[in-house]
MISE-363821 format. One record per residue (C-alpha): residue number from 1; residue in three letters; z, x, y. Coordinates in steps of 0.001 Angstrom, whole numbers. Example, Ala and Ser with C-alpha at 12.3 -4.5 7.8 and 13.67 -1.06 7.14 Angstrom:
% MISE-363821
SITE   romar   logu         Z         X         Y
SITE       1    ALA      7800     12300     -4500
SITE       2    SER      7140     13670     -1060
END
This chain:
% MISE-363821
SITE   romar   logu         Z         X         Y
SITE       1    UNK    -26075      9591     -4533
SITE       2    UNK    -22818     10608     -6221
SITE       3    UNK    -21658     14131     -5567
SITE       4    UNK    -22035     16377     -8588
SITE       5    UNK    -18850     17443    -10370
SITE       6    UNK    -19342     21102     -9459
SITE       7    UNK    -19868     20246     -5792
SITE       8    UNK    -16781     17986     -5757
SITE       9    UNK    -14536     20764     -7050
SITE      10    UNK    -16044     23272     -4651
SITE      11    UNK    -15304     20801     -1862
SITE      12    UNK    -11696     20625     -3058
SITE      13    UNK    -11420     24391     -2603
SITE      14    UNK    -12485     24229      1051
SITE      15    UNK    -10376     21143      1766
SITE      16    UNK     -7378     23000       302
SITE      17    UNK     -8131     26012      2511
SITE      18    UNK     -8116     23631      5501
SITE      19    UNK     -4657     22407      4470
SITE      20    UNK     -3538     26016      3973
SITE      21    UNK     -4747     26842      7498
SITE      22    UNK     -2364     24437      9218
SITE      23    UNK       572     24896      6836
SITE      24    UNK       479     28690      7066
SITE      25    UNK       271     28515     10843
SITE      26    UNK      3288     26232     11044
SITE      27    UNK      5401     28765      9090
SITE      28    UNK      3848     32072     10116
SITE      29    UNK      5219     31854     13654
SITE      30    UNK      8859     32055     12525
SITE      31    UNK      8598     35711     11529
SITE      32    UNK      6357     36625     14483
SITE      33    UNK      8698     35278     17198
SITE      34    UNK     10818     38458     17589
SITE      35    UNK      7667     40490     18277
SITE      36    UNK      6395     37834     20688
SITE      37    UNK      9703     37979     22581
SITE      38    UNK      9506     41767     22868
SITE      39    UNK      5854     41761     23947
SITE      40    UNK      5718     38811     26365
SITE      41    UNK      9356     38806     27473
SITE      42    UNK      9655     35047     27013
SITE      43    UNK     12893     33136     27592
SITE      44    UNK     14940     31392     24908
SITE      45    UNK     13591     28033     26088
SITE      46    UNK     10026     29299     25737
SITE      47    UNK     10859     30581     22245
SITE      48    UNK     11816     27043     21236
SITE      49    UNK      8626     25582     22655
SITE      50    UNK      6424     28191     20983
SITE      51    UNK      7822     26925     17695
SITE      52    UNK      8139     23230     18521
SITE      53    UNK      5133     22407     20720
SITE      54    UNK      2934     22409     17629
SITE      55    UNK      5245     20105     15650
SITE      56    UNK      5653     17661     18537
SITE      57    UNK      1918     17144     19134
SITE      58    UNK      1070     17322     15434
SITE      59    UNK      3472     14540     14448
SITE      60    UNK      2531     12379     17454
SITE      61    UNK     -1197     12282     16690
SITE      62    UNK     -1361     12097     12872
SITE      63    UNK     -1558      8312     12726
SITE      64    UNK     -4101      8125     15552
SITE      65    UNK     -6543     10637     14086
SITE      66    UNK     -6127      9292     10549
SITE      67    UNK     -7268      5890     11779
SITE      68    UNK    -10058      7212     14001
SITE      69    UNK    -11432      9256     11098
SITE      70    UNK    -12039      6077      9104
SITE      71    UNK    -14319      4909     11886
SITE      72    UNK    -16141      8010     13105
SITE      73    UNK    -16338      9802      9751
SITE      74    UNK    -13705     11753      7867
SITE      75    UNK    -15732     14912      7384
SITE      76    UNK    -16680     14883     11058
SITE      77    UNK    -13025     14587     12072
SITE      78    UNK    -12023     17399      9692
SITE      79    UNK    -14681     19723     11077
SITE      80    UNK    -13755     18851     14660
SITE      81    UNK    -10113     19568     13914
SITE      82    UNK    -10900     22947     12372
SITE      83    UNK    -13002     23943     15395
SITE      84    UNK    -10272     22826     17836
SITE      85    UNK     -7650     24683     15803
SITE      86    UNK     -9709     27886     15665
SITE      87    UNK    -10465     27805     19407
SITE      88    UNK     -6780     27237     20168
SITE      89    UNK     -6001     30229     17953
SITE      90    UNK     -8325     32328     20115
SITE      91    UNK     -6267     31173     23096
SITE      92    UNK     -3048     32181     21307
SITE      93    UNK     -4452     35624     20474
SITE      94    UNK     -5426     36215     24120
SITE      95    UNK     -2252     34707     25617
SITE      96    UNK      -646     37087     28091
SITE      97    UNK      2293     34872     29061
SITE      98    UNK      4674     32555     27261
SITE      99    UNK      3275     29498     29054
SITE     100    UNK      -283     30259     27916
SITE     101    UNK       922     30713     24335
SITE     102    UNK      2770     27381     24472
SITE     103    UNK      -381     25685     25767
SITE     104    UNK     -2377     27160     22881
SITE     105    UNK       231     25864     20438
SITE     106    UNK       -81     22359     21917
SITE     107    UNK     -3842     22430     21345
SITE     108    UNK     -3338     23765     17824
SITE     109    UNK     -1184     20700     17182
SITE     110    UNK     -4099     18470     18192
SITE     111    UNK     -6416     20257     15752
SITE     112    UNK     -3832     20166     12964
SITE     113    UNK     -3352     16408     13406
SITE     114    UNK     -7105     15957     12949
SITE     115    UNK     -7119     18012      9762
SITE     116    UNK     -4163     16916      7606
SITE     117    UNK     -4674     13136      7162
SITE     118    UNK     -8426     13629      6894
SITE     119    UNK     -8085     15984      3934
SITE     120    UNK     -6111     13328      2071
SITE     121    UNK     -8563     10522      2794
SITE     122    UNK    -11501     12718      1743
SITE     123    UNK     -9820     13443     -1596
SITE     124    UNK     -9044      9747     -2030
SITE     125    UNK    -12713      8906     -1405
SITE     126    UNK    -14217     11719     -3475
SITE     127    UNK    -12201     11760     -6703
SITE     128    UNK    -11542      9080     -9320
SITE     129    UNK     -9065      8526    -12141
SITE     130    UNK     -7635     11666    -13732
SITE     131    UNK     -9659     13886    -11397
SITE     132    UNK     -7869     12321     -8431
SITE     133    UNK     -4495     13241     -9927
SITE     134    UNK     -5609     16854    -10354
SITE     135    UNK     -7010     16960     -6813
SITE     136    UNK     -3762     15657     -5336
SITE     137    UNK     -1836     18178     -7440
SITE     138    UNK     -3893     21030     -5968
SITE     139    UNK     -3460     19593     -2462
SITE     140    UNK       319     19266     -2844
SITE     141    UNK       739     22669     -4434
SITE     142    UNK     -1223     24197     -1577
SITE     143    UNK      1299     22774       895
SITE     144    UNK      4276     24025     -1108
SITE     145    UNK      2744     27410     -1824
SITE     146    UNK      1484     28087      1672
SITE     147    UNK      4880     27210      3165
SITE     148    UNK      6159     30259      1280
SITE     149    UNK      3088     32478      1751
SITE     150    UNK      3143     31943      5531
SITE     151    UNK      6228     34086      6197
SITE     152    UNK      4878     36837      3921
SITE     153    UNK      1487     36870      5608
SITE     154    UNK      3062     36632      9050
SITE     155    UNK      5489     39446      8283
SITE     156    UNK      2725     41724      6987
SITE     157    UNK       343     41031      9894
SITE     158    UNK      3093     41375     12503
SITE     159    UNK      4544     44555     10994
SITE     160    UNK      1245     46270     10174
SITE     161    UNK      -782     45169     13212
SITE     162    UNK       754     42874     15858
SITE     163    UNK      1828     39267     16361
SITE     164    UNK     -1661     38524     17739
SITE     165    UNK     -3038     38819     14206
SITE     166    UNK      -677     36075     13042
SITE     167    UNK     -2888     33724     15046
SITE     168    UNK     -6128     35708     14753
SITE     169    UNK     -6291     35157     10979
SITE     170    UNK     -7095     31495     11720
SITE     171    UNK    -10460     32335     13248
SITE     172    UNK    -12319     33702     10179
SITE     173    UNK    -10615     31057      8024
SITE     174    UNK    -11886     28375     10393
SITE     175    UNK    -15456     29652     10127
SITE     176    UNK    -15203     29752      6320
SITE     177    UNK    -13913     26158      6202
SITE     178    UNK    -16630     24790      8488
SITE     179    UNK    -19434     26377      6463
SITE     180    UNK    -17888     25407      3125
SITE     181    UNK    -17195     21782      4077
SITE     182    UNK    -20726     21317      5455
SITE     183    UNK    -22152     22551      2150
SITE     184    UNK    -19858     20797      -328
SITE     185    UNK    -18250     17666      1180
SITE     186    UNK    -20037     14383      1826
SITE     187    UNK    -19285     12176      4804
SITE     188    UNK    -17333      8962      4254
SITE     189    UNK    -15916      6307      6529
SITE     190    UNK    -14260      2896      6468
SITE     191    UNK    -15607      -391      7693
SITE     192    UNK    -14112      -942     11161
SITE     193    UNK    -15926       475     14178
SITE     194    UNK    -13643      -246     17174
SITE     195    UNK    -10593      1775     18132
SITE     196    UNK     -7265       135     19041
SITE     197    UNK     -6673      2131     22227
SITE     198    UNK     -3432       397     23224
SITE     199    UNK     -2036       868     19725
SITE     200    UNK     -3005      4538     19833
SITE     201    UNK     -1190      5099     23147
SITE     202    UNK      1930      3284     21927
SITE     203    UNK      1866      5299     18691
SITE     204    UNK      1722      8613     20558
SITE     205    UNK      4555      7586     22896
SITE     206    UNK      6701      6360     19986
SITE     207    UNK      6221      9434     17806
SITE     208    UNK      6260     11938     20663
SITE     209    UNK      9566     10753     22129
SITE     210    UNK     11176     10335     18700
SITE     211    UNK     10263     13840     17527
SITE     212    UNK     11258     15279     20913
SITE     213    UNK     14700     13693     20571
SITE     214    UNK     15145     14889     17005
SITE     215    UNK     14128     18446     17851
SITE     216    UNK     15937     18821     21184
SITE     217    UNK     19173     16910     20482
SITE     218    UNK     21040     20048     19462
SITE     219    UNK     19857     21886     22582
SITE     220    UNK     20173     19286     25334
SITE     221    UNK     22948     17176     23804
SITE     222    UNK     22817     13996     21731
SITE     223    UNK     24467     11905     24458
SITE     224    UNK     25766     13918     27415
SITE     225    UNK     24037     17007     28775
SITE     226    UNK     24896     20296     27045
SITE     227    UNK     22023     22196     28633
SITE     228    UNK     19954     20847     31494
SITE     229    UNK     16192     20842     30928
SITE     230    UNK     14089     22306     33696
SITE     231    UNK     10517     21327     34527
SITE     232    UNK      8466     22868     37346
SITE     233    UNK     11639     24241     38898
SITE     234    UNK     13481     20891     38924
SITE     235    UNK     16665     20463     36894
SITE     236    UNK     17572     17330     34916
SITE     237    UNK     19810     15058     37071
SITE     238    UNK     23031     13344     35970
SITE     239    UNK     25217     13801     32915
SITE     240    UNK     23218     11646     30499
SITE     241    UNK     21091     13780     28194
SITE     242    UNK     17320     13112     28049
SITE     243    UNK     17655     12751     24266
SITE     244    UNK     19096      9188     24150
SITE     245    UNK     16546      8183     26775
SITE     246    UNK     13791      9552     24550
SITE     247    UNK     15173      7585     21584
SITE     248    UNK     15298      4401     23687
SITE     249    UNK     11689      4865     24816
SITE     250    UNK     10680      5500     21210
SITE     251    UNK     12418      2316     20001
SITE     252    UNK     10728       231     22703
SITE     253    UNK      7341      1804     21944
SITE     254    UNK      7756      1160     18202
SITE     255    UNK      8639     -2499     18857
SITE     256    UNK      5675     -2856     21210
SITE     257    UNK      3372     -1130     18704
SITE     258    UNK      4374     -3522     15914
SITE     259    UNK      4114     -6620     18157
SITE     260    UNK       722     -5516     19475
SITE     261    UNK      -598     -4734     16007
SITE     262    UNK       500     -8081     14584
SITE     263    UNK     -1074     -9843     17563
SITE     264    UNK     -4408     -8108     17005
SITE     265    UNK     -4223     -8783     13277
SITE     266    UNK     -3757    -12523     13907
SITE     267    UNK     -6729    -12383     16270
SITE     268    UNK     -8854    -10759     13584
SITE     269    UNK     -9209     -7503     15535
SITE     270    UNK     -8908     -3979     14055
SITE     271    UNK     -5527     -2291     14391
SITE     272    UNK     -4491      1339     14380
SITE     273    UNK     -2257       719     11382
SITE     274    UNK     -3369     -1636      8630
SITE     275    UNK      -139     -3669      8480
SITE     276    UNK     -1333     -5317      5303
SITE     277    UNK      -885     -1985      3525
SITE     278    UNK      2884     -2451      3659
SITE     279    UNK      2452     -5429      1386
SITE     280    UNK      1507     -2921     -1334
SITE     281    UNK      4807     -1931     -3017
SITE     282    UNK      3661      1560     -4008
SITE     283    UNK      2586      2290      -423
SITE     284    UNK      5668       820      1270
SITE     285    UNK      8273      2303     -1064
SITE     286    UNK      6402      5568     -1509
SITE     287    UNK      6393      6243      2234
SITE     288    UNK     10144      5652      2378
SITE     289    UNK     10658      8096      -493
SITE     290    UNK      8322     10649      1135
SITE     291    UNK     10289     10527      4394
SITE     292    UNK     13627     11118      2658
SITE     293    UNK     12232     13892       440
SITE     294    UNK     10795     15688      3481
SITE     295    UNK     14291     15734      4993
SITE     296    UNK     15379     18167      2302
SITE     297    UNK     12167     20084      1686
SITE     298    UNK     11297     21217      5198
SITE     299    UNK     14782     21726      6607
SITE     300    UNK     15703     24408      4067
SITE     301    UNK     12528     26383      4860
SITE     302    UNK     13898     26757      8396
SITE     303    UNK     17279     28123      7320
SITE     304    UNK     16403     30623      4578
SITE     305    UNK     14208     33056      6571
SITE     306    UNK     16849     33275      9324
SITE     307    UNK     19583     34075      6816
SITE     308    UNK     17487     36589      4890
SITE     309    UNK     16485     38515      8009
SITE     310    UNK     19581     38298     10192
SITE     311    UNK     22450     38086      7681
SITE     312    UNK     21058     40281      4893
SITE     313    UNK     18934     42500      7154
SITE     314    UNK     15629     41977      5357
SITE     315    UNK     12391     42964      7066
SITE     316    UNK      9829     40229      7716
SITE     317    UNK      7683     41408      4805
SITE     318    UNK     10680     41514      2461
SITE     319    UNK     11563     37951      3459
SITE     320    UNK      8039     36838      2676
SITE     321    UNK      8153     38563      -713
SITE     322    UNK     11362     36737     -1655
SITE     323    UNK      9885     33399      -595
SITE     324    UNK      6782     34206     -2622
SITE     325    UNK      8775     33038     -5656
SITE     326    UNK      8596     29550     -4174
SITE     327    UNK      4820     29840     -3882
SITE     328    UNK      4531     31080     -7470
SITE     329    UNK      6512     28113     -8749
SITE     330    UNK      4383     25719     -6713
SITE     331    UNK      1124     27103     -8086
SITE     332    UNK      2464     26980    -11640
SITE     333    UNK      3269     23326    -10997
SITE     334    UNK      -341     22743     -9954
SITE     335    UNK     -1579     23530    -13447
SITE     336    UNK      1277     21593    -15017
SITE     337    UNK       589     18513    -12890
SITE     338    UNK     -3088     18664    -13810
SITE     339    UNK     -2240     18832    -17506
SITE     340    UNK        86     15827    -17165
SITE     341    UNK     -2411     13743    -15188
SITE     342    UNK     -3417     10666    -17148
SITE     343    UNK      -748     11321    -19797
SITE     344    UNK      2452     10721    -17831
SITE     345    UNK      2920      8118    -15092
SITE     346    UNK      2797      9913    -11704
SITE     347    UNK      6176      8528    -10647
SITE     348    UNK      7856     10303    -13580
SITE     349    UNK      6209     13561    -12516
SITE     350    UNK      7614     12947     -9014
SITE     351    UNK     11092     12394    -10454
SITE     352    UNK     10899     15535    -12572
SITE     353    UNK      9773     17491     -9518
SITE     354    UNK     12613     16201     -7368
SITE     355    UNK     15129     17032    -10111
SITE     356    UNK     13765     20593    -10183
SITE     357    UNK     13999     20799     -6388
SITE     358    UNK     17635     19690     -6479
SITE     359    UNK     18480     22304     -9121
SITE     360    UNK     16617     25012     -7204
SITE     361    UNK     18152     24291     -3790
SITE     362    UNK     21651     23965     -5251
SITE     363    UNK     21087     27280     -7047
SITE     364    UNK     20093     28928     -3769
SITE     365    UNK     23209     27507     -2085
SITE     366    UNK     25460     28959     -4783
SITE     367    UNK     23899     32423     -4338
SITE     368    UNK     24154     32543      -549
SITE     369    UNK     26726     34943       865
SITE     370    UNK     26882     37932      3249
SITE     371    UNK     26643     40384       313
SITE     372    UNK     24012     38478     -1692
SITE     373    UNK     21056     40298     -3238
SITE     374    UNK     17518     39076     -3705
SITE     375    UNK     17598     39061     -7531
SITE     376    UNK     19433     35752     -8155
SITE     377    UNK     17420     34043     -5439
SITE     378    UNK     14103     34504     -7259
SITE     379    UNK     14685     32149    -10214
SITE     380    UNK     16274     29501     -7986
SITE     381    UNK     13345     29590     -5556
SITE     382    UNK     10872     29578     -8453
SITE     383    UNK     12422     26395     -9872
SITE     384    UNK     12444     24879     -6388
SITE     385    UNK      8748     25769     -6005
SITE     386    UNK      7896     24064     -9289
SITE     387    UNK      9646     20964     -8010
SITE     388    UNK      7782     21013     -4691
SITE     389    UNK      4448     21422     -6480
SITE     390    UNK      5115     18502     -8816
SITE     391    UNK      6733     16110     -6351
SITE     392    UNK      4596     16632     -3253
SITE     393    UNK      1241     16115     -4916
SITE     394    UNK      2149     13257     -7210
SITE     395    UNK      4156     11409     -4559
SITE     396    UNK      1063     11474     -2385
SITE     397    UNK      -934     10047     -5273
SITE     398    UNK      1636      7276     -5802
SITE     399    UNK      1662      6359     -2105
SITE     400    UNK     -2149      6084     -1964
SITE     401    UNK     -2577      4724     -5503
SITE     402    UNK     -3420      1139     -4587
SITE     403    UNK     -4872      1697     -1119
SITE     404    UNK     -8560       715      -736
SITE     405    UNK    -10728      3704        86
SITE     406    UNK    -11972      1975      3256
SITE     407    UNK     -8436      2239      4657
SITE     408    UNK     -7746      5702      3265
SITE     409    UNK     -7563      7427      6660
SITE     410    UNK     -5050      4954      8038
SITE     411    UNK     -3007      5191      4848
SITE     412    UNK     -3184      8999      4806
SITE     413    UNK     -2190      9169      8467
SITE     414    UNK       783      6887      7801
SITE     415    UNK      1862      8935      4783
SITE     416    UNK      1503     12196      6717
SITE     417    UNK      3404     10714      9662
SITE     418    UNK      6256      9672      7342
SITE     419    UNK      6430     13247      6030
SITE     420    UNK      6343     14763      9508
SITE     421    UNK      9027     12385     10728
SITE     422    UNK     11131     13364      7720
SITE     423    UNK     10441     17045      8391
SITE     424    UNK     11447     16719     12056
SITE     425    UNK     14578     14788     11099
SITE     426    UNK     15377     17370      8420
SITE     427    UNK     14959     20256     10847
SITE     428    UNK     17146     18467     13386
SITE     429    UNK     19922     17525     10943
SITE     430    UNK     19917     20695      8847
SITE     431    UNK     19499     22815     11973
SITE     432    UNK     22533     21119     13467
SITE     433    UNK     24513     21681     10256
SITE     434    UNK     23366     25314     10083
SITE     435    UNK     24284     26273     13635
SITE     436    UNK     27347     24032     14019
SITE     437    UNK     28845     25460     10823
SITE     438    UNK     27935     28987     11891
SITE     439    UNK     29503     28440     15309
SITE     440    UNK     32725     27007     13918
SITE     441    UNK     33081     29626     11181
SITE     442    UNK     32441     32517     13574
SITE     443    UNK     34873     31150     16179
SITE     444    UNK     37566     30860     13501
SITE     445    UNK     37000     34412     12277
SITE     446    UNK     37089     35818     15820
SITE     447    UNK     40296     33899     16549
SITE     448    UNK     41820     35476     13451
SITE     449    UNK     40914     38875     14894
SITE     450    UNK     42672     38008     18139
SITE     451    UNK     39491     38097     20231
SITE     452    UNK     40133     36557     23689
SITE     453    UNK     38628     33042     24059
SITE     454    UNK     36159     34044     26773
SITE     455    UNK     34779     36953     24737
SITE     456    UNK     34812     34794     21581
SITE     457    UNK     32723     32086     23229
SITE     458    UNK     30292     34677     24565
SITE     459    UNK     29757     36201     21108
SITE     460    UNK     29424     32808     19400
SITE     461    UNK     26918     31668     22011
SITE     462    UNK     24840     34844     21653
SITE     463    UNK     24705     34615     17853
SITE     464    UNK     23926     30901     17698
SITE     465    UNK     21382     30793     20538
SITE     466    UNK     19511     33724     18989
SITE     467    UNK     19630     32004     15559
SITE     468    UNK     21354     35136     14264
SITE     469    UNK     19089     37642     15990
SITE     470    UNK     22009     39081     17998
SITE     471    UNK     23768     40283     14829
SITE     472    UNK     21712     43486     14653
SITE     473    UNK     22772     44429     18191
SITE     474    UNK     26420     43799     17393
SITE     475    UNK     26157     45940     14279
SITE     476    UNK     24564     48823     16176
SITE     477    UNK     27704     49411     18231
SITE     478    UNK     30850     50767     16501
SITE     479    UNK     32982     48638     18842
SITE     480    UNK     31421     45386     17599
SITE     481    UNK     30548     46301     13996
SITE     482    UNK     33425     44210     12625
SITE     483    UNK     32276     41261     14724
SITE     484    UNK     28806     41678     13222
SITE     485    UNK     30356     41432      9751
SITE     486    UNK     32019     38170     10781
SITE     487    UNK     28735     36891     12199
SITE     488    UNK     26858     37610      8949
SITE     489    UNK     29520     35788      6969
SITE     490    UNK     29430     32842      9392
SITE     491    UNK     25628     32599      9247
SITE     492    UNK     25899     32654      5456
SITE     493    UNK     28408     29790      5634
SITE     494    UNK     26026     27806      7817
SITE     495    UNK     23034     28433      5562
SITE     496    UNK     25034     27453      2482
SITE     497    UNK     26130     24198      4131
SITE     498    UNK     22540     23425      5157
SITE     499    UNK     21330     24139      1623
SITE     500    UNK     23843     21789        33
SITE     501    UNK     22909     19137      2622
SITE     502    UNK     19220     19596      1718
SITE     503    UNK     20098     19106     -1945
SITE     504    UNK     21908     15921      -957
SITE     505    UNK     18844     14556       808
SITE     506    UNK     16722     15343     -2227
SITE     507    UNK     19187     13385     -4384
SITE     508    UNK     18659     10424     -2034
SITE     509    UNK     14895     10932     -2328
SITE     510    UNK     15159     10864     -6105
SITE     511    UNK     17139      7618     -5882
SITE     512    UNK     14467      6161     -3578
SITE     513    UNK     11819      6617     -6284
SITE     514    UNK     13590      3958     -8377
SITE     515    UNK     11640      1343     -6398
SITE     516    UNK      8248      2879     -7164
SITE     517    UNK      7748      1444    -10658
SITE     518    UNK      5116      3112    -12813
SITE     519    UNK      3099      4398     -9859
SITE     520    UNK      -231      4184    -11695
SITE     521    UNK     -3428      3246     -9983
SITE     522    UNK     -5036       -56    -10750
SITE     523    UNK     -8350        11    -12530
SITE     524    UNK    -10485      -472     -9443
SITE     525    UNK    -12185      2855     -8952
SITE     526    UNK    -15617      1280     -9212
SITE     527    UNK    -14736     -1207     -6509
SITE     528    UNK    -13342      1581     -4341
SITE     529    UNK    -16490      3618     -4849
SITE     530    UNK    -18554       778     -3509
SITE     531    UNK    -16583       865      -254
SITE     532    UNK    -17476      4495       480
SITE     533    UNK    -20541      5195      2543
SITE     534    UNK    -21838      8598      1429
SITE     535    UNK    -23664     10564      4057
SITE     536    UNK    -24789     13881      2739
END
């Protein structure tokens, strides 16, 4: 029996809250890290893993869980993911050491990977026609808005209570989602019943090693060792960095994954990835565009909070309030995208959104400086938020436009994986630009002051390795106050360079949409509906 309209829209609310849960958590940690460092006394390496363990596991498992959900039930997978995520959050709240917190973050990544692709496939199965466009608009705007709300919420919880609450907020939200989804969302699944275990293992190896390399290249070295990794007391041997080895393993795993999948397809066996989907132009080209767009969108979210807090001296809550302009723009775009649904081809909405993102990010870059104020940032971030709200949702709709509902989980997992790969690549590239520019600019300024090379290198290392956190300590001492001024200017230079680079990636993303055509869904909703197996 078809779900009633009121129940469908109520289900959208709880599915959107599920998306908000994982997006907020992925951004909320950034502003809580200083408090975590003070409380648990974790090392700089542990700081990186607290932030990156989630991303690594999350990106590695998206494709696997998206495919499994088609077989075992999408609602069931969503609920399982929420429960896993909430239980991992309990572990994070109770963590008394850095290692326990990192372990909790790994498990959170597993839960998040169950949630994200499943929300997309549920929307694809539940909504039709113009309603689907509105649903995707809400979904996309939730991602854009929550990316900005996360730092605000994290700053308020950390400042008012403690960093534990930054994770504890997930527990009541998890309970609310489970109850709401059980009451408002019907079960759906695809046709295949068997799982491609070998394909799943190869997928995890390929994505895990690739994302590891992208994230850790700046730390360990892109070719030769800059910093030796340590594991269980053992140090990395030789001069070759583990990063190129990780890339080589990833390339071999990707080749093996494709060869294995094509072999199973010829044998008529189910595969983890429906390779036939790449014969659909909107799906193939849309995923390429999504990857490039994510390069610009997610990388800049990394740089701005660091600059606002460490170069301008904003408190965590103040940083969140500034970024709230991005959220406001994204939510405004939600209503605009809904109004345009069915009237304007989705691909043109995507292009308009990307154009707004480019204008917004370039505007932010022009404002950035050591003496900048928050006022000019607000309109630029608002325009950027409108762009994110328009582009993210409608690009998702274009990618999934011609995908049969029975393969919605696989398609959603692929689309989410493309975004996460783009996000990881964006963080790696823009992070490298941010800190390399900061390092070079600060070294030049210190040389101009006649600072001895040894002391110069020590200051540059402290500022860069702390992502700017050491500036406050330099400023507190009269002897190093001038150096702190140089460091703020250098961090501003780095953030400006990263912002312009993000705008450049978004320009490439806009160019990539030229291959998407009209991006409208074929008139086959009735056929799609017949492929869904409702289970109340």
